[in-house]
Phi, psi and omega in degrees: 000121177252153179215141174271110187307138181060013180236267186221156166280124176226150180168182181298138180072004177243132179295141185294133172055037178258329185247116179295139183285135172224131186301314185295329178293321176293320179300316180294314180304316182297332179277345185259355190296328188234006182225149171296122191232143170252117180255117179253109187225128179305147179305133178101355181262009170086051176298326180299322181295323176302316178298317180298316180297321181287326175299315179302316179295317182296320179289328177293322180287316180230092185293338180266001186279172176247152177242135179243124176246122182248136179218146189286343183230155179296318177300323179289326174300313179299321180296317178294323179297317178297319180297317179297319180293325182283326190252334185266135181265070175223165180303124182299333178291344179274356178253119182226159177231144179250134169226173180297343181280347178273125185292155178303322180301314181290327180293321178300313181293316181297319181298320181291326184270336186277158174251329176237121181244125179245130188203160165285150189291328184298323180294315179296318178301313180300317181293321179294320179299326183268004175070026182287330173198175180227182186250018185298325185254022178267117183269350181200134169239129177255122177257100179279152187050054189295344180296349177282354185285075181217156173057232183263012181298144188301334177306320183298313180298314185295317181297318180293319178298321181294313181298322182279347187252314185273140181278340179225067185285148174220122184243137173235114175261130182241131177198157173266344186203099186283341180160164188275343184210179183301316184299316180296315182291319178298318179299317178298315180296321179291318183292333179256007178055047186285132177254349193206127178244126178242124184233128178233147174235171180298339186266357179297146185302320183276001182250319194302330182285349181260357186237168180247154180292145172243111179275131179253128181242124175268113183256102183271144175227158177246143179287140176288166186299319184294325176285323177300323178297312178300318182298318180295317179296316181296319181288331176297325176294320178299316181298328178297315180282334178298326180300329177304319182279322181293316180297332180261010177060026179276344179212140183289144177284162174060030171293143180294338186202127176253132181239168176302327183297329178302317185273327172298321179296319178298313180296318180295316179300317179298315181299312181295315183296318180297319179292317183293314185285342176264008174083013181280346179236065188294334184273359182274121178288161182298319180294318180294320177300314180296325179297330182284341186281144176279318177252107186265330183214105359278160174289146180298320183297327178293318178295321179296315182291320181297321184260000181052052183281155178278114186293321180300322179294322180296313178301317183295315180292327175300315180298319179297316182293320178298317180298315182295316180294325176295316177299320178298319178297316178297317182296317189272333187243347183249266178192160183298332181296320178291322178296320180294320176297322178298319178297322177297322179292324176298319180294325177296319177292326176300316180291339176272007176066035177273119190300318183299326178281320180299323180300321181283311185297329181279354183284153177294327180299313181298314183297322180296310181297318181298318179297317179299316182294326181285337182258358182242160171278126184299335180296338177293340182254021182303137183285141182296344177297330181298312180295320179297321179297316178297322178298317180296315179299317179298318179296321179298320181288314187281319186270327185244002182052040185248125178238018179237110187221146169247128176250117180267136174220153186283334190243138177299318182298325179290322178300317180293318180296315179297320179301309181296319180296315182289325176298316179295327183282315186265353180052236183266005183293322179228155176250139184233150173207143175273157182224106186233172184282183186278325188298140181256131178244177180300126180058025182209093182278126180285172178265132175291166178297325177297318179294319177300316180297320178299317181295316179298318179299315179294324179293319179295324182270011177066018172284338173240131181269318188229128177261134171257100195244144170267195186296344181299337181271001183280327192216137165089354179243144183278069179276130184297158179297144174233161181273344182212140172232153180231127170271114176294331173214148175294154176242136184278042183223124179293327180296310182292324178298313181294316181297316181293313183298329182288357178283351180235166176079018183275321185239007179181170179306137182240162180229136180235120181251133175243120178273121185231122175272123182299145175059036174227181180296345176306321185292305178295328179299317179295317180294321180297313180299318179296317181295317179298319180294321179295319178297314179301313181297323180295320179292314183290335179289339178231070186296350180296337179285347176277146179267093186270159183292135180227009191250015182272118177258112186261144170216160190304138177288134175260126183257138175275154177298139184293129179294150179289165178301323181298318180297318178300315181296323178296320181294328178285317181297332179267013186303315184292334176288341180275356184303315181299320178296319179297317181298320180296315179297317181296318180299318181295329181274347191260010183301312182298325178294322178296315178301320180295318179296319178298320179296319178297318181297324183293344178252007185276161177295323180300317179300314181296322178297318177300313182297321180295335179265012174085010180279126183255137179259154180304322182295340176283332183270326182242127182281084180282113169277166184305322182294316179295316180296322179298317178298320181296318179296317178300320180295317179298321182282351179078027180288131187273319191281157183294145184297331182282356181261023178294164187300149182295145178246137179295131176235130176276176189295330181288320176297315179298321180298318180295319178298317181295325178300310181292323180297318186277326189250010183285154175241108184057042175085358183237151174220131181299145184297324179296315178296321179302313179296323180296314179295322179296323179297324178295336177267010181063032175252094189228165174050230184298323179300319181299310184291323178301312186278330175294317178298322179295318178298322178290315182296330180273358173088016179270325180230164178209136176266127181228106185056243183259017182237160171247130185256134174274120183255316184203152177265151175276158181281000000 
C-alpha cells in the first residue's frame, strides 16, 4: 500500500486520488493486514476506509479470492456497495449485493462470478447451511457493526464456519462501541476469533488533527408545579404497591432509587428459577444459573419458598409497578400527551380483564389524575423541554447560522408531537420531518425503506432542515453530517450515546445538547451511559487483559480452476434437483435448534394443558438425555456419519487447559469442583475467565458439572 503523504491513498485496486490520506487509518490498516482484528473507532472517523484498504491488500495477496462484507441492514448493504464502487478499481460487475429479494438460484450464480459480495448476514448463513457455496476461497470477511456478534446472531455462525473452512482466514470487525463491560467485549472477541484489538479515540495523537471538537451542553430543566403534583400522586400509588414487595422481603426498603429493572428482575428471576429447579434447563451449570439472576443473595425463589408466597400475585404486582414507573417516566421526561396516551392503553388492558391494569385503573390516584386531565387543556401541562428545545434551535440559527439539526427521541409518538409543535411554532421558516423505522405498530405506521431514503435525500439537499428521529437514525444509514444534535432525553446505553453523538463534528465543529429534567430518571440515565462508556474505554485502552485468539494456523489458500459459464448455468438449471440435498444439509445443521424447540415446548402452557388431561409424552417414559435424543434425531433424519465426527469447533488455549485438567486428574472420570478450580488457578484461569471458559467447555460437550464434581466427557482433537 502506497500513500501520498497529506494527499491520497493510492495503490493497486484503489482508484487514484479518491481517498484522502489519514495517518491513523494507515496505522490501523498496517495492524490488521495479517491478524483477525477488531477495530473500535468513533463514528465519523472512517471505518469504511479501513475496510477498503484491507480489501485492496487481500486482493493483492489473492487475486482470485472473494471478499465478503456483512452489514446488519439492507440500507447499510447498499451503502457499502456504493463505497466499493466509488473507491475500488475493479470491474463493477464483480461487485454484487445480496438481499432477501434475490432468489437462491441467482445468488448461487452471482457468488461464483463475483469477487466482492455484500450482504446481510442471515442470507449468507442460510446459503451456507444449505450448501449453496462455501467460504474456502474467501480471503477476507468484514463484519460491520460487529457489536451485534452475540447469542444466536448470524455473525457468530458465519465466523465459526469461516475459521473451520478457509485455510488462511482474515476477519475485520468494525464498531464504534463493542460493549459496556469486560464480559461483552470478551464474548465479541471470542465469537469473531479476534487476535488483535485496535482502539482509537478523538484525542489520540494521530487522530486529533483530522477531527473537529464536539462541544457537549447539558441543558437542565425543572418540572412545573402542576406536573409535580401529578407525579407525586402517581408515585404515591407506586409506593402503595411497593409495600407488597417490602413486606415480603422481596425488595429492600429505603432504597435511594427504584427502577423498572428492579421489578423486571424479580419476574425474570422467578421465571428462570422455576425452569431451572424443575429441570427445564438441564444444561445450565449452577454458576451460570446464578450469573443470570438479577437478585443473587438472597435468591427470589428462596424467599418465595420460605414464605409460601403466591407466585401469580408477584408477577401481577411486578407488572403493575413497571407500568406505574413507565408512566412516571413519560410524565416527567417526555410530555403530558404521551402520558395521556399511556393511560388510554391501560384502560384498554383494563377492558381485557388484565389484573395488573385493573389494579391501577380502579385506584383513587388514577381516577383523580384522569378527571383533572379531562377537565383541563393539555397544553397547560406542556413539558419545559419543549420551550428549551425551541431556544436551542433559535440559538443555532442566530449564533451559528445553522439550520440543519437532528433531534433524537426515544418514542415515535414524541417525534410526531415535536414535529407538529415545531411546525406550528416556526410556520414556513423551517421544514421538519420525523424519521422512524419500518415496523408498523397499532395506530403507528412505520416508514418503508424507500420513504426513509427519500427523507435522507431531502435532508441532504436541505429540503428538510430538522429531523425528529428515533433510534433508526443511530446506526446503519448514510445520514449526512450535521452541526448540531439534540438528545430529547439521555439514553442509558453507551452504544446509542456514541452512535448519536457521532452524527455531528465530522466536517466542522459540532454541538451536542442533552435535555435533562432534574430529579427524574434523566439524571441516572445520563450517568449510566457515561459510566459504561468510561468502562469500555478503560478495557479497550489495555487490550492485554482480554483473552484473544492465538490458535489459528494459517496456510496458503488453494484455488480451484474457475468453472465455465456453462457449468454455472447447469448448476442453476439443476437447482430444484438439489432441494433434497439442501434439506438433508439443513436437517443435519438444525439438531440443536430442534432440541431448543423441545425445551421451549416442555415449559409451555400447551404442554402443561396436555399433561393435565392425562396425555403422556415419550420423553416422560424414557429419560432422553441430550446426547441420546440427538442420536435419535440423527437416525430419523437418516444421517450417515457418526455423531462424534461433527465439524471441528474452535477452542482457545484456556478451554483446552480446563479439559486437560479434568482429563489428567480425574478419578473414574470425575474430578471434584474444588480441586478443579485449584488446578485452574495454577494456570491463571480465575474468576470470570474461569467461568467463561468452563461454560464453553460444558456447552460444547467436553465437560459436565454434576453436583460437586466435574465429569470428563470427550477429548478435543
